[in-house]
PASEBA-1860 file (N, C-alpha, C; in nm, 3 decimals):
! residues 149
1> MSAELEIQ> -0.720/7.645/29.827/-0.830/7.558/29.790/-0.933/7.639/29.710 ~ -0.979/7.584/29.601/-1.077/7.651/29.518/-1.215/7.645/29.582 ~ -1.287/7.752/29.568/-1.420/7.761/29.628/-1.530/7.748/29.524 ~ -1.504/7.678/29.414/-1.601/7.670/29.304/-1.735/7.613/29.348 ~ -1.732/7.502/29.420/-1.858/7.443/29.466/-1.930/7.535/29.564 ~ -1.854/7.598/29.653/-1.914/7.689/29.751/-1.975/7.812/29.682 ~ -1.909/7.861/29.577/-1.964/7.973/29.500/-2.095/7.932/29.434 ~ -2.095/7.815/29.371/-2.218/7.767/29.307/-2.330/7.756/29.410
9> QAVFNKLR> -2.300/7.701/29.527/-2.402/7.686/29.630/-2.451/7.822/29.680 ~ -2.359/7.918/29.694/-2.396/8.052/29.739/-2.487/8.121/29.637 ~ -2.456/8.105/29.509/-2.542/8.163/29.403/-2.678/8.095/29.406 ~ -2.680/7.964/29.414/-2.806/7.890/29.422/-2.890/7.939/29.540 ~ -2.829/7.948/29.657/-2.903/7.992/29.777/-2.956/8.133/29.761 ~ -2.876/8.222/29.703/-2.920/8.361/29.683/-3.039/8.366/29.587 ~ -3.032/8.289/29.478/-3.140/8.292/29.379/-3.268/8.227/29.432 ~ -3.255/8.114/29.499/-3.376/8.042/29.541/-3.451/8.114/29.653
17> TDPALKAL> -3.385/8.208/29.720/-3.452/8.282/29.827/-3.496/8.421/29.783 ~ -3.472/8.456/29.657/-3.511/8.588/29.607/-3.659/8.587/29.569 ~ -3.741/8.665/29.638/-3.886/8.660/29.612/-3.925/8.702/29.470 ~ -3.859/8.801/29.414/-3.895/8.847/29.279/-3.866/8.739/29.176 ~ -3.752/8.673/29.187/-3.719/8.566/29.094/-3.811/8.447/29.114 ~ -3.832/8.411/29.238/-3.918/8.298/29.271/-4.060/8.317/29.214 ~ -4.110/8.440/29.215/-4.244/8.469/29.162/-4.252/8.448/29.012 ~ -4.139/8.461/28.942/-4.138/8.445/28.796/-4.122/8.300/28.751
25> LADHLYAG> -4.056/8.218/28.833/-4.020/8.083/28.790/-4.130/7.981/28.815 ~ -4.126/7.875/28.736/-4.215/7.761/28.757/-4.178/7.693/28.889 ~ -4.265/7.605/28.935/-4.231/7.525/29.052/-4.129/7.421/29.012 ~ -4.041/7.390/29.102/-3.935/7.291/29.083/-3.999/7.155/29.055 ~ -3.958/7.089/28.946/-4.020/6.962/28.907/-3.996/6.850/29.006 ~ -3.881/6.853/29.072/-3.841/6.738/29.151/-3.840/6.766/29.301 ~ -3.891/6.878/29.342/-3.886/6.915/29.483/-3.995/6.845/29.563 ~ -3.969/6.825/29.690/-4.070/6.770/29.778/-4.179/6.872/29.805
33> SPTEAAIY> -4.145/6.998/29.789/-4.239/7.106/29.816/-4.264/7.185/29.688 ~ -4.390/7.212/29.654/-4.418/7.287/29.532/-4.379/7.434/29.542 ~ -4.333/7.479/29.659/-4.292/7.619/29.672/-4.146/7.639/29.632 ~ -4.076/7.532/29.599/-3.937/7.540/29.558/-3.930/7.594/29.415 ~ -3.849/7.698/29.391/-3.837/7.758/29.258/-3.752/7.670/29.167 ~ -3.780/7.676/29.039/-3.712/7.593/28.938/-3.575/7.650/28.904 ~ -3.476/7.614/28.986/-3.336/7.651/28.965/-3.257/7.522/28.973 ~ -3.179/7.493/28.867/-3.111/7.365/28.856/-2.962/7.385/28.830
41> DAAPQSDE> -2.883/7.279/28.853/-2.745/7.282/28.808/-2.728/7.197/28.682 ~ -2.835/7.140/28.634/-2.841/7.073/28.504/-2.985/7.086/28.455 ~ -3.001/7.108/28.327/-3.136/7.124/28.272/-3.218/6.998/28.292 ~ -3.344/7.012/28.330/-3.431/6.894/28.346/-3.439/6.817/28.215 ~ -3.436/6.686/28.223/-3.437/6.602/28.103/-3.559/6.513/28.089 ~ -3.644/6.510/28.189/-3.759/6.419/28.184/-3.865/6.469/28.088 ~ -3.962/6.382/28.060/-4.075/6.423/27.976/-4.152/6.537/28.041 ~ -4.155/6.539/28.176/-4.224/6.647/28.246/-4.162/6.782/28.213
49> AEQESAFP> -4.031/6.783/28.188/-3.961/6.908/28.161/-4.007/6.972/28.031 ~ -4.069/6.896/27.943/-4.117/6.951/27.816/-4.255/7.014/27.828 ~ -4.321/6.997/27.939/-4.452/7.056/27.958/-4.439/7.207/27.978 ~ -4.536/7.279/27.930/-4.535/7.425/27.943/-4.528/7.469/28.088 ~ -4.586/7.390/28.179/-4.587/7.428/28.321/-4.448/7.419/28.385 ~ -4.351/7.359/28.316/-4.215/7.347/28.369/-4.133/7.473/28.342 ~ -4.187/7.567/28.267/-4.115/7.689/28.228/-4.174/7.809/28.299 ~ -4.098/7.915/28.321/-3.954/7.928/28.297/-3.873/7.865/28.410
57> YVVIGEDT> -3.747/7.836/28.378/-3.656/7.785/28.479/-3.516/7.840/28.452 ~ -3.429/7.826/28.554/-3.291/7.874/28.548/-3.197/7.756/28.568 ~ -3.088/7.756/28.492/-2.984/7.655/28.507/-2.853/7.727/28.541 ~ -2.788/7.682/28.648/-2.655/7.732/28.681/-2.559/7.657/28.591 ~ -2.492/7.731/28.505/-2.412/7.668/28.401/-2.263/7.676/28.422 ~ -2.194/7.715/28.317/-2.049/7.713/28.311/-1.988/7.809/28.412 ~ -1.868/7.771/28.461/-1.798/7.858/28.552/-1.648/7.852/28.527 ~ -1.579/7.952/28.577/-1.434/7.955/28.572/-1.384/7.997/28.709
65> AGEFDTDD> -1.257/7.967/28.738/-1.194/8.010/28.862/-1.050/8.045/28.834 ~ -1.001/8.148/28.901/-0.862/8.190/28.885/-0.812/8.255/29.012 ~ -0.685/8.287/29.010/-0.618/8.344/29.126/-0.648/8.493/29.140 ~ -0.663/8.536/29.265/-0.679/8.678/29.298/-0.607/8.703/29.431 ~ -0.482/8.658/29.438/-0.404/8.672/29.561/-0.343/8.811/29.571 ~ -0.326/8.855/29.697/-0.249/8.975/29.725/-0.125/8.930/29.803 ~ -0.045/9.024/29.849/0.075/8.987/29.924/0.043/8.910/30.052 ~ -0.071/8.940/30.112/-0.100/8.878/30.242/-0.232/8.801/30.249
73> VNGQVHTI> -0.309/8.798/30.142/-0.439/8.729/30.145/-0.457/8.648/30.017 ~ -0.500/8.524/30.033/-0.534/8.442/29.917/-0.676/8.474/29.872 ~ -0.692/8.486/29.743/-0.824/8.515/29.689/-0.846/8.443/29.558 ~ -0.971/8.448/29.513/-1.008/8.384/29.387/-1.105/8.473/29.312 ~ -1.097/8.463/29.181/-1.196/8.529/29.096/-1.268/8.419/29.019 ~ -1.399/8.426/29.019/-1.483/8.326/28.955/-1.576/8.396/28.857 ~ -1.612/8.324/28.752/-1.727/8.366/28.672/-1.827/8.252/28.676 ~ -1.953/8.289/28.671/-2.058/8.187/28.668/-2.164/8.234/28.567
81> TLHAFDRR> -2.201/8.144/28.480/-2.299/8.173/28.376/-2.432/8.109/28.413 ~ -2.538/8.186/28.402/-2.672/8.139/28.434/-2.755/8.142/28.306 ~ -2.834/8.038/28.287/-2.919/8.025/28.169/-3.065/8.032/28.213 ~ -3.145/8.108/28.141/-3.289/8.113/28.166/-3.360/8.060/28.041 ~ -3.458/7.972/28.064/-3.534/7.910/27.955/-3.683/7.935/27.976 ~ -3.753/7.960/27.866/-3.897/7.980/27.872/-3.958/7.930/27.742 ~ -4.088/7.901/27.747/-4.160/7.859/27.626/-4.270/7.956/27.589 ~ -4.278/8.069/27.655/-4.378/8.169/27.619/-4.333/8.237/27.490
89> EGRSRVKQ> -4.427/8.264/27.402/-4.394/8.332/27.278/-4.340/8.471/27.309 ~ -4.234/8.508/27.242/-4.168/8.635/27.269/-4.067/8.619/27.382 ~ -3.989/8.722/27.402/-3.880/8.714/27.499/-3.905/8.794/27.627 ~ -4.022/8.851/27.642/-4.043/8.940/27.757/-4.027/8.869/27.891 ~ -4.087/8.752/27.907/-4.079/8.687/28.038/-3.939/8.636/28.068 ~ -3.870/8.580/27.968/-3.734/8.531/27.992/-3.640/8.648/28.024 ~ -3.666/8.764/27.965/-3.588/8.883/27.998/-3.620/8.932/28.139 ~ -3.744/8.916/28.182/-3.778/8.949/28.321/-3.703/8.859/28.419
97> VIGAIYDA> -3.689/8.732/28.384/-3.614/8.638/28.468/-3.468/8.683/28.477 ~ -3.407/8.718/28.363/-3.268/8.765/28.362/-3.256/8.893/28.445 ~ -3.355/8.981/28.435/-3.354/9.104/28.515/-3.362/9.075/28.665 ~ -3.443/8.978/28.703/-3.453/8.941/28.844/-3.323/8.878/28.894 ~ -3.257/8.800/28.809/-3.126/8.745/28.845/-3.027/8.858/28.867 ~ -3.026/8.955/28.778/-2.939/9.072/28.793/-2.965/9.140/28.927 ~ -3.092/9.167/28.956/-3.127/9.236/29.081/-3.083/9.156/29.204 ~ -3.090/9.023/29.195/-3.053/8.939/29.309/-2.902/8.929/29.329
105> LHDAELVV> -2.825/8.932/29.221/-2.681/8.903/29.232/-2.589/9.023/29.216 ~ -2.625/9.122/29.135/-2.532/9.232/29.110/-2.503/9.308/29.238 ~ -2.376/9.316/29.272/-2.328/9.385/29.391/-2.381/9.322/29.520 ~ -2.408/9.191/29.515/-2.462/9.119/29.631/-2.348/9.064/29.716 ~ -2.377/9.048/29.842/-2.286/8.981/29.935/-2.328/8.835/29.938 ~ -2.238/8.746/29.894/-2.267/8.604/29.895/-2.205/8.540/30.018 ~ -2.272/8.443/30.074/-2.221/8.371/30.190/-2.143/8.250/30.139 ~ -2.010/8.257/30.153/-1.920/8.151/30.105/-1.836/8.106/30.224
113> SGQHTVFC> -1.842/7.979/30.255/-1.771/7.923/30.370/-1.621/7.952/30.362 ~ -1.565/8.012/30.468/-1.422/8.038/30.477/-1.374/8.155/30.395 ~ -1.465/8.229/30.330/-1.426/8.340/30.245/-1.525/8.454/30.262 ~ -1.484/8.572/30.221/-1.580/8.682/30.212/-1.581/8.733/30.069 ~ -1.695/8.784/30.029/-1.713/8.833/29.893/-1.654/8.974/29.881 ~ -1.557/8.991/29.793/-1.504/9.124/29.764/-1.604/9.197/29.674 ~ -1.649/9.128/29.570/-1.757/9.182/29.486/-1.821/9.072/29.405 ~ -1.943/9.098/29.363/-2.018/9.013/29.272/-2.081/9.108/29.170
121> FWEFSGSV> -2.023/9.112/29.051/-2.067/9.207/28.949/-2.115/9.136/28.824 ~ -2.217/9.194/28.764/-2.271/9.147/28.636/-2.171/9.177/28.525 ~ -2.152/9.081/28.436/-2.064/9.101/28.320/-2.142/9.123/28.191 ~ -2.240/9.037/28.162/-2.317/9.054/28.040/-2.442/8.967/28.044 ~ -2.532/8.996/27.952/-2.650/8.913/27.924/-2.668/8.909/27.774 ~ -2.734/8.804/27.725/-2.759/8.796/27.583/-2.853/8.683/27.548 ~ -2.906/8.691/27.428/-2.994/8.587/27.376/-2.911/8.479/27.308 ~ -2.960/8.356/27.319/-2.893/8.242/27.255/-2.997/8.169/27.171
129> PDPDVLTQ> -2.970/8.147/27.043/-3.065/8.069/26.964/-3.070/7.926/27.018 ~ -3.188/7.876/27.046/-3.203/7.740/27.096/-3.235/7.649/26.979 ~ -3.177/7.529/26.975/-3.207/7.438/26.865/-3.356/7.407/26.853 ~ -3.422/7.407/26.965/-3.566/7.387/26.969/-3.629/7.526/26.951 ~ -3.696/7.548/26.841/-3.747/7.682/26.809/-3.857/7.729/26.903 ~ -3.908/7.641/26.990/-4.012/7.679/27.085/-3.955/7.747/27.210 ~ -3.828/7.724/27.238/-3.770/7.767/27.365/-3.695/7.898/27.350 ~ -3.725/7.992/27.439/-3.650/8.117/27.449/-3.536/8.093/27.548
137> HEVTRFRI> -3.415/8.134/27.513/-3.296/8.106/27.594/-3.215/8.234/27.608 ~ -3.193/8.275/27.731/-3.110/8.392/27.762/-2.999/8.348/27.855 ~ -2.884/8.412/27.846/-2.773/8.384/27.937/-2.729/8.514/28.003 ~ -2.670/8.500/28.121/-2.610/8.613/28.190/-2.491/8.560/28.269 ~ -2.389/8.643/28.285/-2.270/8.598/28.357/-2.230/8.702/28.461 ~ -2.183/8.650/28.575/-2.137/8.732/28.686/-1.993/8.699/28.720 ~ -1.918/8.800/28.761/-1.781/8.784/28.811/-1.785/8.801/28.962 ~ -1.734/8.701/29.032/-1.739/8.697/29.179/-1.595/8.684/29.230
145> TTQEN> -1.554/8.779/29.311/-1.420/8.776/29.369/-1.433/8.755/29.518 ~ -1.354/8.659/29.569/-1.356/8.627/29.712/-1.213/8.629/29.767 ~ -1.203/8.648/29.898/-1.077/8.635/29.968/-1.100/8.549/30.090 ~ -0.997/8.472/30.127/-1.007/8.388/30.245/-1.016/8.475/30.371 ~ -1.094/8.428/30.467/-1.106/8.500/30.595/-0.979/8.486/30.675
END
């Protein structure tokens, strides 16, 4: 059984509880509590999302899953791409967000139901030109390998 949803949830939980990342991000637009950090699995689309106070935020984006079986243990290898968006002039704050994501996830132990994390390693980060010239957009990707308990 693929653990894609569980991996996404584990990454979300790790990021939303990281104090350094939480300190950098805007408050979650749709949360019941204003202390919830702006981490989404889809970019906000409302008019509120265009306000400067909605930035910076993180979107859990594209992922892949593949086999990582051994002779006696079933495993999976996943990649997950995270996007950081900001509207501050220059790239310093959005790069700080990417750095905080790196600190939270690189070589981290993720809690995944029915599996244990073999490793969670950073693969790359980079800038992406955004069609909207006001928005700074950075991406980063992690490779996460798990094995069934």
